[in-house]
N, C-alpha and C positions, 0 to 999 in steps of 0.2 A: 426376393426371387430365389428359387431353388431349381436344381436340375436332378434328373434321375441317373445321370452317368456316374458309374463307380470308378473313382480315380485309382483305387488299388488294383483294378483289373489291368492296368497298364504296366505294372512292374512286378518283379520277383521280390525285391526289397527296396525300401525307400527311406526318406528322411536321412538322418545322419549315418545310418547303417550303410549308405551308398558311398561313403568316403573311401578314398584309396587307402591301403594299409599304411599305418604310421611309419613302419620301418622303411618302406619304399620312399615315402615322402622325405624323410630325413636324409636319405642318400642323395636324392635329387637336389634338395636345397643346399646341401653342403658345398656344391660346386658353383653356386650362383654368386655373382659379385654383389657386394653391399656398399652403398654410398657412405663414405666417411664424412659425416657432417654433424657438427655439434647440435644442430637443430633437431636431428633425429633422436628423440628421447627413448623410444622403444621401436626396435626393428625386428627383422625375422630371425636374428641370431639366437634369441631366447625362446623362440616358438611360443610367444605370448598370444593373447586373444586378438589383438589388433595393433596397428601401427600408430605411434603417437609422434606428432611433429610440432615443435615449439614455434609459435607465432610471435609471442612477446612474453614479458615477465608474468603476465596475468592469464594468458590463454595458450592452450595447446590443442591442436586438432587430433581427433581420433578417427582413423579411417579403417573400414572393414567391409567385407562382403561375404555372403553365404547364400547358397541355393542348393536345392536337391529335388529328387523325384517324390511323388506322393507317398504318404504313410497312413492316409485315411481315405475314406470313400468320398466324402463331401468336399466339393471344390472350394466352397467358401471357407470351411474350416482349414483346409490345406493352406489357403492363402494366409489365414491368421497365424497358423503355426510356423510357416516359413518366414513370415515377417518377424514374429516374436523371436525366432531363433537367430535371425540376422541382427536384430537390435540387441541381443544379449551380449554380444562382444563389447558393445559400447558400455553397457552396465557393468560388465566384469572388470573394466578398467576404471570404474568409478565415475563415468562420464554422463553427460546429458546429451540425448539424441537431438540433432538439429534438422537433418534432412536425409532423404533417401531417394534412390532411383530403382525402378523395377528392373529385374533381370528375368526375362521370360523366354522359355523354349517351349513351343507349342505347335502341334501338327494341325494346321487349319483345315485339312481335308479329312482327317481321321476322327476328330472329336468335335462335337458342336461348339461353335464359338461362344455360345452362352456359358459354357463351362469356363472358358477363359475369363469372361466377364466376372463370374463369381469368384474365381481365384484372385483377380485384381481387386475386387471389392473387399474381400477378406483382408488382403494386405493393406489396403488403404484405411480400413477401419482400425486396424491395429496401430498404424502410424498415427492416426488421430489420437488414439488412446495414449500413445507414447509422447504426444506433443511434438512430433516431427513432421516436417513438410515433405510430402511425396511429390516430386517434381518431374515425373516422366520416367524414362528408362529406355530399354532396348529390347527388341523381340527378334527371334529367329524361328524358322520352321524346323521343328525337331520332334522326334518321338523316342522314348516316352517323354511326356511333359515334365518340365522342371521349372521351379519358381524360387525366387529369393530377392534379396535387396543388396544394393551397395549403400552403406550408411556412413554418414559423417556426424561426429559429435564433438563436444568440447570438454576439457577438464583443466583445472589449474595445474601448471607444470610441477608444482610442489605437492600435489595431492593425487598423483597418478597411483592407481592400484595395479600392481604387476604380479606376475607369477614367480618373482625372484626375490621377494622381501620377507619370506617367512622367518620367524625367529624361534629358537628353542624356548619352550614354555607356552607357546601359543596353543590355543584350543581350536580344533578343527570342527567347523560347523558346516553342514550341508542343508540347503534350503528346500530342496524338492526331493521327493521319493524317487527311487530308481525303478526301472522295469519297463520303460516305454518300448524298448526294442523287443523284449520278450512278448509283451502284450500285442504289438503289431504283428509279430510272427504268429502268435496264437489266433489272432483274428483272421489272418490269411488262411489258416488251415481249419478254421471253424471250431477251435477248441476254447477260445477265450470267451468268458461270459460278457454279454453286451454291456452290463453295468460296470464291469471292470475296465473294459476298453474305453468306455465313456470317461472314466476317471483319468485315464491316460491322456485322452484328448484335452480335457480341461486343464490338466497339468501343463501340457505342451503349449497351450494357448496363453498361459499366464506369463506376463512380462516380469523380467527381473529388475524392473525400475525401482521398486520399493527397496529391494536388497541393496542396490547401489546407493540410494539415499541414506540408508541405515549405516552402511559401511563408512560413508563419508562423515556422518554425524559422530561416529565413535572412533574415528581415526584408524580404521582397518587399512593396511597398506599392502596386503598380499591376498590374492584371490584368483580364481579361474572359474570359467563356467564349465560344466560337465556335459559334454556332447558326444560326438561320435567315437572318440577314443576311450570312452568309459571313465568311471571314477578312478580306476587304477591308472589308465593311460594319462589322463590330465594331471592326476596326482603325482605321477612319476616325473613329469616335466617340471612341475612346481618344486618337488623335492630336489631334483638335480640342479635347477637354476638357483635355488636358494641355499644349496649345500647343507641340507638338513635331512632328517629322517622322519617320516610320517609313521605314527603308530595308529593303526585303524582297528577298531573293534567291529567285526562283521555283524555281530548281533545288534549293534546300535544303528546300523545303516537302515534308513527308512525305505520301505518298499511299497509299491502300489498294490491295491487289492488284487488277489488272484495270481500274482506273479510267482510266488513260491510254488504253488500247485502246478503251474505250467512248467516251471523248471524241473520239478520232480517228475513230471510226465515225460520230460525229455525235449521240451520245446525250447531249444537254445539256438538263437540265430547264429549264422556263420560269422558275423562281425564280432561276436563275443570271443570266438576262438582266435580270430586274427588279432584282437586286442590282447588276448592272453599270451599269444606268441610274442608280441611286442614287449610286454612288461615282465615276462617271467624271469629274465636275468637280473632285473632290478627289484624284484619283490620277493620277500620271504614269507611263504605261506605256513602257518602253524600246522604242526602234525595233527591230523584229525579234524581239520577245518571242514565244515559242512560244504560239500561240493556245490550245492545249489547257491549258497551265499558267495562262494568263490566266483561262480559264473555270473551272478548278479552284479558283482563289483566290476566285471569285465563287459557288462552289457552296454552296447552303444546307445546313448541317449539322444533323443531329438528334443531340442529346446529344453534342455535340462536345467537344473538349479545351479546355484553358485556354491562353490567350495571355498570357504574363507578361513583365514588364519587370524583369530581374534585374540587380543591380549587377555590373559586369564582374569584380570580384575574387571574387565568390561564384558566378559562372555555371557554372564547371566542376564544382564540387561539387554544385550544384543539379541540373545535368544528370545527373550520375552517380546521384544519389538517385532522380530521376524515372524513369530507365531501368529501375530495379528493378521498377517497376509498369507503366509505359507504354512499351512496346517501340519505338514509333515516335517518341518524343520527339526533337526536334531544335532546334538554333539556326537560325532562319530570317532573322535580320537584326539591325539595331541601331536605336537611338533617337538622333536627332541634333537639334540646335537648329532651330527653324523660323525661318528668317531672311527669308523672303519671304511674300507674301500668296497665293502660288499653291498647288499641290498639297501636301497634308500626308502623302501616301504616295508613295514611289517604288518601283516594282517592276521588277526587271531580270531 
């Protein structure tokens, strides 16, 4: 079943571009109490992708949630993308998704209810693909519509992948191309080519499940998914929590078709500037760095890829395996020791 209702007509910006600024969130979270319990293996203090709670010596639970307003026109695809994005936090931690609950904000008198059915169908189909049981959820009447999931997964307590375990000498691998925020903005103003925006849709719908399985197979212990705070924002958190320095080659960063042309045209979403403001004190930009590539690295991604830190002797094999599923996978830099108190990311 399909509907003719355009989900993008309800918002000025959607997907992970709708996140609150990272700077403001960090200030707010700093004052909240944190439970001191040895069973809490990963909490909010490291700003990681999800919470991890130890059940026993063999099992830890991963808990996460994510939701946002539409970033595409089709309700079914919006549901798929929102579900893929929520599931991604489980995969970034190296986990297996077990169950999910719908989070639905929808105006029952302003949009046909068939649209909601399509949203939910998209989310349900993606959960089936992930092997997770979708067991209900919660709805409220709200406009514009928003959708996502609360997800629970599992991981072995000694095989958790975090954003705080990068080591000097690791190779930086990114599994998906950047540019979903730029292409969504380009679509909204009628400048993005349809085939280019379709490439962004397909990328956002793709699960990071295979990446999680490959990371576990090859012993990767540090990763994060790249979403609303951009490659630079999520990379900054990883570098700070790991006490390392990331060296990123901007020319190696994979980008979706048509993105560079849109950036060159001046199609730069507001979220990219907010991300740039957040990271600029911790990032050293090379003199003469291509401005378009700088803004690409700050572009807010929706259901983006995994940024992983792979041991150098395993990187080639990991890259080969990833490319079987993620065609844009690329090595984008290295991890070095942090020897000074200045920037924790260098981008050339």
